[in-house]
C-alpha positions as CSV (number, residue, x, y, z in Angstrom):
1,M,97.2,145.3,116.8
2,A,97.2,142.6,114.0
3,Q,98.2,143.8,110.4
4,A,98.3,142.4,107.1
5,E,101.9,141.5,105.7
6,V,102.5,140.7,102.1
7,I,105.0,137.9,101.8
8,P,106.6,137.9,98.4
9,G,108.0,134.7,96.9
10,G,111.3,135.3,98.5
11,M,113.4,133.5,100.9
12,L,110.6,132.8,103.5
13,G,108.3,131.9,100.8
14,V,110.7,129.4,99.2
15,D,111.6,127.8,102.5
16,K,108.0,127.4,103.3
17,A,107.4,125.8,100.0
18,L,110.2,123.5,100.6
19,R,108.8,122.3,103.9
20,E,105.3,121.8,102.7
21,T,106.8,119.6,99.9
22,E,108.7,117.7,102.5
23,L,105.6,117.0,104.6
24,L,103.6,115.8,101.5
25,I,106.2,113.6,100.0
26,S,107.2,112.1,103.3
27,A,103.6,111.3,104.1
28,G,103.2,109.6,100.7
29,I,106.4,107.5,101.2
30,I,105.5,106.6,104.7
31,L,102.0,105.2,103.7
32,S,103.4,103.3,100.8
33,S,106.1,101.8,103.0
34,L,103.7,100.7,105.6
35,E,101.5,99.2,102.9
36,S,104.6,97.1,101.5
37,L,105.6,95.9,105.0
38,V,102.1,94.5,105.8
39,R,102.1,92.5,102.8
40,P,105.5,90.8,102.7
41,Q,104.1,88.0,100.5
42,D,104.0,90.1,97.5
43,V,107.8,90.2,97.3
44,E,108.3,86.5,98.1
45,D,109.6,84.1,95.4
46,D,106.0,83.0,94.6
47,G,104.5,86.4,95.2
48,L,102.9,89.0,92.7
49,I,106.3,91.1,92.3
50,S,108.7,88.3,92.7
51,W,112.5,89.2,92.1
52,R,113.0,85.7,90.9
53,I,110.9,86.8,87.9
54,G,111.9,90.4,87.8
55,R,115.7,89.7,87.6
56,T,114.9,87.9,84.2
57,R,114.6,91.4,82.6
58,S,118.3,91.9,82.3
59,K,121.3,89.4,82.3
60,R,123.2,91.9,84.1
61,M,120.7,91.6,86.9
62,A,120.8,88.0,87.2
63,R,124.6,87.1,86.8
64,G,127.9,87.9,88.4
65,K,128.7,89.9,91.4
66,T,125.9,92.5,90.6
67,G,123.4,89.7,90.5
68,E,124.5,88.6,93.7
69,I,124.2,91.9,95.5
70,F,120.8,92.6,93.8
71,D,119.7,89.1,95.0
72,K,120.6,90.2,98.7
73,V,119.0,93.4,98.5
74,F,115.8,92.6,96.4
75,T,114.8,89.3,98.3
76,S,113.5,88.8,102.0
77,P,114.8,90.1,104.3
78,G,116.7,92.6,102.3
79,I,113.8,94.1,100.6
80,Q,112.0,94.5,104.0
81,V,115.1,96.2,105.3
82,L,115.2,98.6,102.2
83,T,111.5,99.4,102.9
84,S,112.1,100.1,106.5
85,L,114.9,102.4,106.0
86,R,112.7,104.4,103.5
87,L,110.1,104.5,106.2
88,T,112.5,105.7,108.6
89,A,114.3,108.3,106.3
90,S,110.7,109.9,105.5
91,T,109.8,109.9,109.0
92,L,112.9,111.8,109.9
93,V,112.2,114.3,107.2
94,A,108.6,115.0,108.3
95,L,109.5,115.4,112.0
96,P,110.0,118.8,113.3
97,G,113.4,119.8,114.3
98,T,115.4,117.5,112.3
99,N,118.6,119.2,111.1
100,R,119.6,120.1,107.7
101,Q,122.4,117.6,107.3
102,T,120.1,114.7,108.4
103,K,117.3,115.9,106.0
104,A,120.0,116.1,103.1
105,A,121.1,112.5,103.9
106,A,117.6,111.4,104.2
107,M,116.2,112.8,101.0
108,T,119.3,111.7,99.0
109,F,118.6,108.1,100.5
110,L,115.0,108.3,99.3
111,A,115.8,109.5,95.9
112,V,118.6,106.5,95.3
113,S,116.4,103.9,96.8
114,N,113.5,105.1,94.7
115,V,115.6,104.2,91.6
116,L,116.3,100.8,93.2
117,M,112.7,100.0,93.9
118,Q,111.9,100.8,90.2
119,L,114.9,98.7,89.3
120,R,113.5,95.9,91.3
121,S,110.3,95.8,89.7
122,N,108.5,98.0,87.0
123,Y,105.2,96.1,87.5
124,G,102.7,98.7,88.6
125,A,105.1,101.6,88.2
126,D,103.3,104.8,87.3
127,G,103.8,108.5,87.1
128,S,103.7,108.9,90.9
129,D,107.2,106.8,91.0
130,H,108.7,109.3,88.5
131,V,107.4,112.4,90.6
132,N,108.6,110.9,93.9
133,L,112.0,110.7,92.4
134,V,112.0,114.2,91.0
135,V,110.8,115.8,94.3
136,C,113.2,113.8,96.6
137,A,116.2,114.7,94.4
138,A,115.3,118.3,94.3
139,L,114.6,118.5,98.1
140,A,118.0,116.6,98.5
141,A,119.8,119.3,96.3
142,S,118.0,122.3,98.2
143,K,119.7,121.1,101.5
144,F,123.2,121.6,100.1
145,F,122.5,125.4,99.6
146,P,121.3,126.7,103.0
147,N,122.8,130.2,102.4
148,D,121.8,130.7,98.6
149,E,118.3,131.5,98.2
150,K,118.5,131.5,94.3
151,A,119.7,127.8,94.4
152,R,116.8,126.6,96.7
153,K,114.4,128.7,94.3
154,A,115.8,126.8,91.4
155,C,114.9,123.6,93.1
156,T,111.4,124.7,93.7
157,A,111.3,125.9,90.0
158,F,112.5,122.4,88.9
159,I,109.6,120.8,90.8
160,A,107.0,123.2,89.5
161,G,108.2,122.6,86.0
162,Q,108.2,118.9,86.1
163,S,104.7,119.2,87.6
164,V,103.1,121.2,84.9
165,V,104.9,119.3,82.1
166,S,103.8,115.9,83.5
167,Y,100.2,117.1,83.6
168,F,100.3,118.5,80.1
169,A,102.1,115.6,78.7
170,A,99.5,113.3,80.3
171,G,96.6,115.3,79.0
172,L,98.1,115.5,75.4
173,A,98.6,111.7,75.3
174,K,94.9,111.3,76.1
175,A,93.7,113.9,73.7
176,V,95.1,112.2,70.7
177,S,93.7,108.9,71.8
178,P,90.1,108.1,70.3
179,Y,89.3,106.0,73.4
180,W,89.7,108.9,75.8
181,R,87.7,111.2,73.5
182,D,84.7,108.8,73.0
183,G,84.7,107.8,76.8
184,S,85.7,104.1,76.1
185,A,89.0,104.4,78.1
186,M,86.7,105.5,81.2
187,Q,84.4,102.6,80.7
188,G,87.5,100.3,80.3
189,I,89.3,101.4,83.3
190,F,86.4,100.9,85.7
191,R,85.7,97.5,84.4
192,T,89.2,96.4,85.4
193,K,89.9,94.2,88.4
194,T,92.8,96.3,89.6
195,Y,91.4,99.8,89.2
196,G,87.8,99.2,88.6
197,Q,84.7,99.9,90.6
198,K,81.7,97.8,89.7
199,Q,79.0,100.3,90.5
200,V,80.8,103.2,88.8
201,G,81.5,100.9,85.7
202,E,77.8,100.0,85.4
203,I,76.8,103.6,85.4
204,L,79.2,104.5,82.6
205,K,78.1,101.6,80.7
206,K,74.4,102.7,81.1
207,Y,75.2,106.4,80.3
208,P,77.9,106.7,77.8
209,W,77.8,110.4,77.7
210,L,79.1,110.5,81.3
211,A,82.1,108.5,80.4
212,R,82.8,110.8,77.4
213,V,82.3,113.8,79.7
214,G,84.7,112.4,82.2
215,G,87.3,111.5,79.6
216,W,87.2,115.0,78.1
217,G,87.3,116.4,81.7
218,V,90.3,114.5,82.6
219,W,92.5,115.5,79.6
220,V,91.3,118.9,79.2
221,G,92.0,119.6,82.9
222,E,95.5,118.1,82.7
223,M,96.3,120.3,79.5
224,L,95.1,123.4,81.4
225,F,97.1,122.7,84.5
226,P,100.2,124.7,83.5
227,L,97.9,127.9,83.5
228,A,98.2,127.8,87.2
229,L,101.4,129.5,86.8
230,V,100.3,132.5,84.9
231,A,96.3,132.7,85.4
232,P,94.6,135.0,87.6
233,K,94.3,134.0,91.3
234,P,90.8,132.4,91.1
235,I,91.6,130.3,88.0
236,A,95.0,129.2,89.5
237,A,93.6,128.2,92.7
238,G,90.8,126.5,91.0
239,L,93.0,124.5,88.9
240,L,95.2,123.3,91.9
241,G,91.9,122.4,93.8
242,T,90.6,120.6,90.8
243,G,94.0,118.6,90.7
244,V,93.8,117.7,94.3
245,S,90.1,116.7,93.8
246,F,91.1,114.6,90.9
247,H,93.8,112.7,92.7
248,A,91.6,112.4,95.9
249,G,88.9,110.7,93.6
250,N,91.4,108.3,92.1
251,A,92.6,107.2,95.5
252,A,89.0,106.7,96.7
253,F,87.7,104.9,93.6
254,M,90.9,103.4,92.1
255,G,93.2,102.9,95.1
256,L,95.8,105.3,93.5
257,N,96.7,107.0,96.9
258,R,100.4,107.4,95.7
259,F,99.3,109.8,92.9
260,L,97.6,112.1,95.8
261,W,100.8,112.5,97.9
262,A,103.2,112.7,95.0
263,F,101.6,115.2,92.7
264,S,100.2,117.2,95.6
265,A,103.8,117.5,96.9
266,T,104.5,119.5,93.7
267,Y,101.9,122.1,94.4
268,P,103.7,124.1,97.0
269,S,106.3,124.9,94.3
270,V,103.6,125.7,91.7
271,V,102.2,128.1,94.2
272,H,105.5,129.7,94.9
273,H,106.2,130.4,91.3
274,S,102.8,131.1,90.3
275,K,102.3,134.9,89.1
276,H,99.3,135.5,91.2
277,L,99.3,133.1,93.9
278,S,103.0,133.5,95.0
279,K,102.1,136.7,97.3
280,R,100.4,135.6,100.5
281,I,98.8,137.6,103.1
282,T,99.5,136.4,106.8
283,A,98.4,137.9,110.0
284,G,101.1,139.3,112.3
285,R,101.5,141.4,115.3
């Protein structure tokens, strides 16, 4: 006979949160790695993110033995090898049955290589890169404490804390900007070649009040996100659902699919530490 079992945010809960985080962050890295591998021209010397240009940001990157090492790693075929290794590591993390030691090594590599990828080029770098680093580092740390629930819980707390702070800070930065308050930021974004959508841009231009409502909706929603940790269950769940929908919309209309996977990967930790979402009811026998 099936019965309801309440699972508190304890050992089983924290391990489930960590596993869900592994799957989501790995999916995002797999996708971004595949995108990079099918567009090798972007990283060539005459490409959009050429290392020949990127290395000029710092003399240390361009000279001496350090420069020689960076040249080998950050140009073809070295950069493709690094990307392929990231693809392999994230796949190992996602696969069921991968042992803890392998996951620890894979997540550590993903965290370190994430720093290397940002070092190679900061062109197009965004909040998802920071979140990827935070999540990978926390997941790697959690693997070193298989018998210490408190330590693993601290790792999820770190992820959850970084998540809510990131949302709040992003919302606050927009709130103090007159361009977000009057809607012109929304109009400007959708007129750009990189992130724009012509049809959406035309609608926002025709109906400025929609752009204003959209701008306010973004920064208000971001600043309210930390309430997911303390708000009643319907509100907390609604905030998480709104967050996923927001990132899914950005992926569909602006091509920002990395945000969807990176920030969604923090949600299991937010749920685990939420006052009203941490208790889950599952069916058992």
